[in-house]
N, C-alpha and C positions, 0 to 999 in steps of 0.2 A: 439559323435563318430558315423560315418555313419554305417548303417546296414550291408553293404557289408564288411566293415573293421572288425566289431564285429564278423561276421561269420568266416572271415579268421583267426582272432586271436583265436577264439574258436577251430577251427580245427587244427591250429598249436599247441595249448596247448594239445589237445587230442593226437596228434601224439607224442609230447614230453613225455607225461605221459606213453603212451604205450611203447615207446622206453626205458624209464626208467625201466619199469617192465621187459622188455626183458633183459636189461643189468644186472639188479640186480638178476634176476632169482626168487627171493622171496623178497618182500618188503611190505611196508604198506602205507596207505594214508598219514600218518604223515611224513614218511621218504621221500615220493615223494614231498610233499609240501616244506620240508626243502631243498632237493637237487635242485629242480627247482625254488625255490624262488617264489612259487605261494601261493595264499591264500588257507587255508584249505577248505573253502566252494567251491572254484573253483575246487580244486582237487577232492573233494568228489562227486560233481555233474558229472564231467566228467568220473571218475572211475565208477560210477553207470551206465552211458551210455555204457561204454566199457563192463561192466558185462552183461547188457541187450543184447548187440550185440554179445556176446559170445567170445570177444577177450581176456577177463580176467576171471579167476575163483577165488573165495574165497576158501582158502585152510586151514581154521582153525586159531587158535590164535597163535600169536608169544609170545616173552618174554615181560613182563611188564617192565616199567622203574624202576629205583632204588627208586623212590618216591612212587611206588605202582600205584594204579589206574587200570582202565580197560586195559586188554591186547589187543594190536592192532591186527587186522585181516590181515593175510598174503594174498597177492595178487600174482597170478602167471599167466603168459602168456599161452594162449591156442594155441599151435602150430598146432592143427588139425582144426583150423578155416578155413584154406584154404591149397591148395597144389600147388606145382610147378613141372613142367616137366623139366628134364634135359636130353640132348642128346649129346653124344660125338661121332661124326662121324670120324672114323679113317680110315687109308688106308687098314687095314685088318679086323677090326670089328667095328660095331656100337653098342654102349652101350646106353641104355635109362633107365630112372627110374622116379618114382614119389616120391617126398619127402614132408614132412610136412614143416612148416615155420622155424623149427629148423634145417633143413637139414638132418633129419633122413630118411633114405631110406625106404619107405613103400612097394615098389615093384620094380623089376629090371629085365631087359631083355637084351640079347645080340645076335647078329647075324653076319654072314660073309658079309663084305662090297662088295667084288669083285663078289661074287656069285650073288648077287641081282643087282649090277650095270650092269652085262652082260645082265641080263634079263630086264634091264631098270625098275626095280621094287623097287628101293631103298626107295623112299618116300612112296610107298604103304606099304612096309614092316614096316616102322617106324609107319605109321598110324595104322596098324593092331596090332602092339605090344602095342601101347598107349591105344587102345580100350580094349585089353586084361587086361591090368593092371587096368584101370578104373573099369572094371567089377569085377576084383578080389577084389578091395578095396570098391566096391559098392559106387562109387562116380560119379557125372555127371559134365558136363562142368561148371556149376554154382560154383562149388567148386575149379575149376582150375584157379589160379591166372594168369598163363602165362607159357612161355617156354624160356629156355636158351639153346643155341646150340654152341658147340665147333667144329671147323674145322681145319684141319692140313695145314694151309696156310695163306697168308696175306689176311685179311678180313676187309672191311670197316664197322665198327659197326653202322654207321649212315644209310647207304643204305642197309646193309645186303648182299652186293655183295662180292663174293670171287674173289679177283684179280688173285690169282694163288695158286693152291693147287696140286703140282706135284703128290702126292700119289693118288689123285683122278682123275687126268687129267682134272682138272677144271681150266678154265681161264675166267675171267669176268662172273662168274656163279652167278645168282640171287637166292641164296639158301633161303633167307628169303621169297621172293616171292613165290617160290615153296612150302614152308611149309605153308604160309599164305593161299594158295589155298585149303589146307587140314584142317587146324586147325583155330578155331575162336578166338584164344588168342593173346595177345601181345607177340611178339617174338623178342628176341635179339640174335645176332650171333657175335661170335668173334673167334679169333685164339685160338687153343687148349691150348697153353702154357699160354696165357693171362688168360683163365678161370682157369687154374691150380694154378696160383699164387693167384687169388681171393679165390679159395677154400682153399689153405693153410693158407691164412690170416684169413679166416672165421672160419675154423674147424680143421686146421692141425697144424704142428709144427711152422708155421709162426704166429700163433695167438698172438695177443697183440704186434706184431712187425710191425713198420710202414715202414721200409726200408728193402726190401727183394727181392731176385732173385730166381726164379724157373727155373731149366735147365732140359729139357727133352732130354735124350740120348737114342735114339732108332735107327731106320733106318737112320734118320738124327739127327740133334742137333738144338734145338730151346730154347728160354728162354722167360719168362715173367718177367717184372720189375715193382715193386711197390716203389714209392718214396713219402715220407710223407703221407702214407696211401692211395695214389691214384695210380691207374694203369697208367703207362706211355706207350702210344701207338706210339708216334712219329708223325711227320707232315704228313706221308703218311701211317699210320697204320702199319709200318714195323719195329718198334723198337723191339729189342731183337733178331735180327737175328744173334745170336752168331755163327751159323753154317758157316757164311760167313767170320769169323775172320781168318786172316792169322797169323799162329803161327810158321812158318818155312820159312824164306826168301829164303834160298837156294833151298829147294824143290818146293817153289812156282813158280820158274822160268819154271819148266817143268810140272806144275799142269794142270790136266784136270779133270773135275768133274766126279764122278761115274755115276751120272744121270744128265740130263739137269735140271736146276733149283736148284741144290744143291751146297753148297759153299765149301770152302777149308777145314775148320775144320771138318765138317761132312764127308768129303771125305777122311780124314786120321784118324778120331777117332770115327765115327759113327758105328753102328752095322753092316751095309752093308759092309763098307770098311774093318772092321776086318774080317768078313766072307770071303770076296773076296780075301783079302791078304793071308789068310790061305789056301783057295782053290787053289790059284795060286802056293803057295809054296809046298803043299802036293800032288797036282795033283788029288784031289778028293773033292767033294763038302763038305764044312764045314760051319755050321752056327755060328753066334756070340756066341750063347749059348754053342755050342760044343767047340768053341775056348777057352772059359773061363774054361770049364771043363779040357781041356788039360793044360791050364795055372795053374790050381790048382794042377795038376799032375806033374808040372814042366817040361813040354815038351819044349825043347829048342826053337823051331820055334814059338810056342805060346807065350813064354816069350818075344822073340824078337819083334814080331808083336804087342802084347798088351802093352808092355812097351813103345813102340814108340807112340801108341794111347794115353796112359795115360799121357805121357809127353806133347803132344800137347794139350790135353784136359785141363790139369792142368795149362798150360800157359794161355789158354783162360780164365779160371776162375780167375786166378791171375790178368789178365788185367781188368776184370770186377770189382774185389774187389778194386783195386787201383783207378779205375775211379769213381765208384759209392758209395763206402764206405757203403755197406749194413750191417745190423745187422746179417744176416744169408743167406746162399746160400743153397737151397734145391735141391737135385738131384732126378729126377724121370725118368720114361721110362725103357725099358727092360734091357739096359746095366747097369743101376743103381742097378739092383738086385744082381750084383756081387760086390757091393761096399765094402763089408767086405774084399774082396780079394785085392783090390787096394787102400783102404783108406789111409794107412800109406804112401805109395809111393806118392799119390796125395797130401796129406797134407804137406809132406816134400818139394815138388816142390813149392806149393802155398806159404808156409811160407817164402821160399827163395826169392821169387820175389814180395812180398807185403810189404807195410810199416807197417802193423799191422795184428794181427791175426783176423780171421773171422771164425765163425762156418760153417763148410760145412757138411751137414747131408743128409741122405737119407729120402725121404718122408715116412710117416707112413701110408699113404693111400694104399689101395689095389686096387682091380678092380673097386671100386666105385668112384675113384678119379675124372674122367671126368664128371660124373653125378653131383657130389657135386659142382664141379667148375662151371658147366653150370647153376646150380640153383643160385650159388653165383653171377654169371654174371647178371641173371635176376633181383635178388633182389637189386643189385647195380645200375642198369640202370633204373629200374621201378620207376615212380614218387612216388607212395604211395601205401602201401598195403590196404589203405582205399578205393582204387578204385574198390574193389571187390563188 
């Protein structure tokens, strides 16, 4: 065997062993050898290297076998070996955080997007907050593996260019280049709902499910799609634009978007459209959150407006389920916070128009969702954590 091939195989086995320890959470050398079909001496030598490099810790003895003998030593992954930065750039706020390799948030910050965009200080503010968090955690750049970033718009993950993000007024915007001028790490950028579906698959209610859809219902409506455990982005990085789905043929004939760049469904079922419809009917400014409060109080106009929005949204989800046959549909975004109010009505419509039942649930993530998703994006796209 050539020396280069031997080194490649050794590194591949090392990665497989580390991944096995991560997946099992607590395991032993003997169990790794059995699971990976590697010799015990090979596993033992590579585990010792991983321990020396601080990737793995020995955590005491496990249970002995039924035949007795020496108890195996438990091995656990060290998630504090390195850290990842996650940034979620939204139309109203920017959330950033530093997590360990298990996705546990070690530090978190948030600031107003528009306030700093007006001052042209968006990226400066991101830099300042990352530096604050690094100081807080007492870590330097050598311990930062890289950065994942979510953007509310169609984004080319290969080039890091945002083709269009209406909420940020960005077109053909080189966001990765801008961040690379500030940070010395590998950086990956993607659509915010794409990173959300990755986060749900990694740490959320979509864990251990390989076919799932995440739908964000906020000002607009977007979705991320995972098929057979892989994120589906489409041929032009525009897959999942459920906000453009047409769910009412008659109304579509007179349709005009609420904002340029927004589609039919989000213009009849998004948060902005709900607030605008209520404002128009009541003659005073009403937000989507206030509209749902009126809906809870059984206000007749709120019931009329929100029931129409629920019907269109449910039809859109039903179309998705019929087409893609997911294991689960996860709802996130501001409007999803009212899911308990609309759940039964939505499920009734969805079940009526789909060939089989599919779980439709609300995300269990809170404010940290975007940061965890951005970190999941980085770990998904990065070649190897051994690059540190």
